[in-house]
N, C-alpha and C positions, 0 to 999 in steps of 0.2 A: 505704329501699326494702325491700319484702318479697321473699320468695324468688321469687315469680312475676314481679315486676317486674325483678329482677336477671336471671332467665333470659331474659325477653323482650329486655332490652337487649343481652345477650350474643349472642342469636340474630340480632338486627338488625345488630349490628356485623359479625359473621362473614359473614352473607349479603350484606350491602352491599359489603364488600370483594371478594367473589367476583364480584359483578355489574359492578363498575366496570372497564371496559376501554377500549381506544382508541375504540370506537364511541361510547360515551357521552361521553368526554372531548372528542373531536372534534366531536360533535354539539352539546355545550354551548358550546364555543368559537364555532362557526359561528353558532349561534342568537342569542348575546348579545353578541358583540364587534362594535362598530361600526367602520367604517373610519376610522382616525385620519389626522392631517395630517402628523405628524412621524415620519419613519422612525427606528426604534430599533435593530433587529437582525434576524437571521434565525434560524429554528429549524427542526428537522426537521418534515416534513409528518406530520400525524396524520389518519387516516381521518375524513372529514367536513369538513375544512378547505375553504374556498373555493378552487377551482383557479386563480381569477384572481389570488390572492395568491402563487402560486408564483414564486420567483426562479429563472428558468431558467439564468442565468449561473452562479450558485452551485451549482445542482443539477448542471449539466454538469461542473463542476470536481470536485465531491465524489462524483459518481456515485450520488447519492441525492437524493430530492426535499426541497427546503427552501422555506419560505414566509417572506415579509416580515412583520415585526411593526411596529406603529406605537405611539407613546406612549399614545394614547388606548385602545389595546386591551390594554395590559399588565396592568391591574388593574380589576376591577369592584367595585362596592359592592352587595352582595346583602343584601336584607332578607327574613327569613322571618317573616311575620305569621300566627300560628297560632291558630285557634279551638279552645279547649279547653272549650267549654260542655257542658252535660249531654247534649245530643243526639248528640255525637260518640262517646258511650259505646255507642251502639246498633250492633248488627251481627247479621245472621242467620248469618254464618259467623265471620269475624274482625270485630272492631269497627272503626268508622271511625277511632277513635283509633290503633289499631295500623297502619292503612293510612297515616295521617298521619305516624306515626313512621317507617315504612319510607321514605316519600317524603322526609321531612326528612333522614334519614341519607344517602340518595343525593345530595341536593343539597349537603349539608355536605361530603361527600368529594369531589364534583366541584369545589366551590369551593376546597377545600384543594389539590387537584392543579393547579388553575389559579392558585393563589396569590392568591385574591380575599379581600377583607374581607367578613365576614358579621356582621350584627346580628340580634337576635332580639326579637320582640314577641309575648308570649303574652297572649291576651285571652279574656274571657267577656263579661259585660255591663259589664266594666271592664277596664282594663289590669292584668294580674296580674304581669307581669315584663318588664323591658327590659334587654337586654345591648347595650352599645355596640359599634360595629364593631371586630372583631379578626380575626386569622387564625392558622392553625397547628393542628397536631394536638391539642394540649392543649385549645385552645378548642373544637374540634369535639366532643371527648369531654365537655366541660363543658356544651355546648348540649344534647347528647343526654340527659345526666343531668338537666338542668333540665326538659326536656320530659316525661320519664317520671316524675319523682318529685314534681313540683309538686302541692300540694294547693290547688286554687283556692278563692277566697272566693266567687266568683259562680257561678251555674249557667245564667244566660240568655245571650243573644247580642246584642251591640251592635257591629256592624261600623263604624258611623259614628263612634262614640267612639274606637275603635281607630285609624281613619283620621285623625281629628283629632289624636290623639297623635302618630302617625307624621309628619304634616305639620309639627308643631312641632319634633320632635327631629331629623329628617333634614335636614341642611344640604346634603349633597352629593347630586347626581343619583344615583338608585339604581334597581336592578331589584327590585321588591317582589313577592314571591310571597305572595298572599293565599290561605291554605290553610283551607278551611272547607266545611261542608255547606250554607252560605248559608241556613239556616233562621232568618231574621231578618225579622220583620214591619216593622221600621223602615225609614226612608228613608235609604239609604246610597249610592245610585248617584250622586247629584249630587256628594257628597264625593269619591268615587273619580274621577269625571270631572274634577273640579277638580285633584286630585293628579296626574292623568295629563299635565297640561301641563308638569310638571317631572320626574316619575318614569315609569319604564316599569313598568306594572302587569300581572302575569300572575295570573289567577284559577285556582286549583287546586280544582276542585269534587269533593268526596269524597262518594260516595253508596253506598247498599246496595240490592241487587236488590229487597228488599221495598218500598222507597220508590218504585221505578220501576213495579212491578206488584204491588199489594197482593193477597195470595193468599187472604184470608179473606172470608167473607160472613156476614150475620146479626148478631145482637147480641153484641158482644165487650167485654171489659173492658180498658182501656188505662191506662197510666201515663205522664204527661208527664215526661220525664227532666230537663227544665229547671225545672219548678215543683214536681214531686213529686206533683201531683194525680192521683188515680185517678178514672176516669169510664167510663161505659157509652156506647157509640156503635153506630149501625147501620152496618155495613161492607158494601161492595159491591166485588167485584173490579174494579179499574180501573187504567189507566196513570197513574202519578203525573206531576205537572207538573215540568218542569225548572226549577230555581231560577235566579233572575235574576242574570246576570253581565254584562249589557250587551253592548257590542261589543268588550270586552277579549279579548286572546289567552287562551284557556281550555284547560286540561288537565283532562280528566274521568277520575277514578279510581273504581274499584269495589272494595268490600271482598272480593269473591269472585275477584278476579284480581290477579296480581302487578303491581307498579308499573312494572317495567322496560320492557315492550313499549309501553304508551301513552306513557311518557316519551320513548322513542326516536322514536316517530312524531311526537310534538309537536315535538321538536327539528328533525326533517326538515321538517315543515310550516312551522315558524317561519322556518327558514333560507331557504326559498323565498319567503316573504312579505317578509322583510327584503331579500332580493336584488333584488326587483322593485318596491320602494317608490320 
């Protein structure tokens, strides 16, 4: 890694640790832990836990809130499926890749604090890297290193191919975070719909304000970050189209805003949807 990459990785690690608190941990647990069938133990209540899981008998004896844990809830299998194609290098303030790194770091530390297993799939128009499920602090640091230092062979985007790979290698039911700008002209939605029969898929859409509202007009020169081609085009100010993510739970991130607030709002919204399913 060069000096800039090392500085970026250090900044992400420090800022992420500062942001992780009981609000995020509790929101993460509530949003993704399904109600199990076999009672395992009790633990202290964390902000964001479902109040219906409070064990009032234990809480009364201990003079502090405790919640029941079930065997199905104790460990999740989390998959971070990350798009590193050429288009994620774009950004009018920070790049989409930096926003992806910030989100990845937060999810890794949340999974670590929850003792969850995490696996990693990095892709472009091919699968660039796969790390099998593991957990622990050393693995978290290894994943961050892999994401920031990888030199990809591909430049394009093929979500379908990455989804096909995930379907083959993921044997256990998992929560898959598909992190991308979804600038893929291929047909990938049918594959994601098929995978959702077994896995819980969350689409994390990363965008830049320039893509939502193009600020230029007239004849301009552009370069395609995935093909490298330079071309002239007639530009008009317009609102950009929202990339297709189907009916999946979707977290929308922007390069000009911190990840923390939309992530917390997503946890709260998902917790409500899960509660009333």
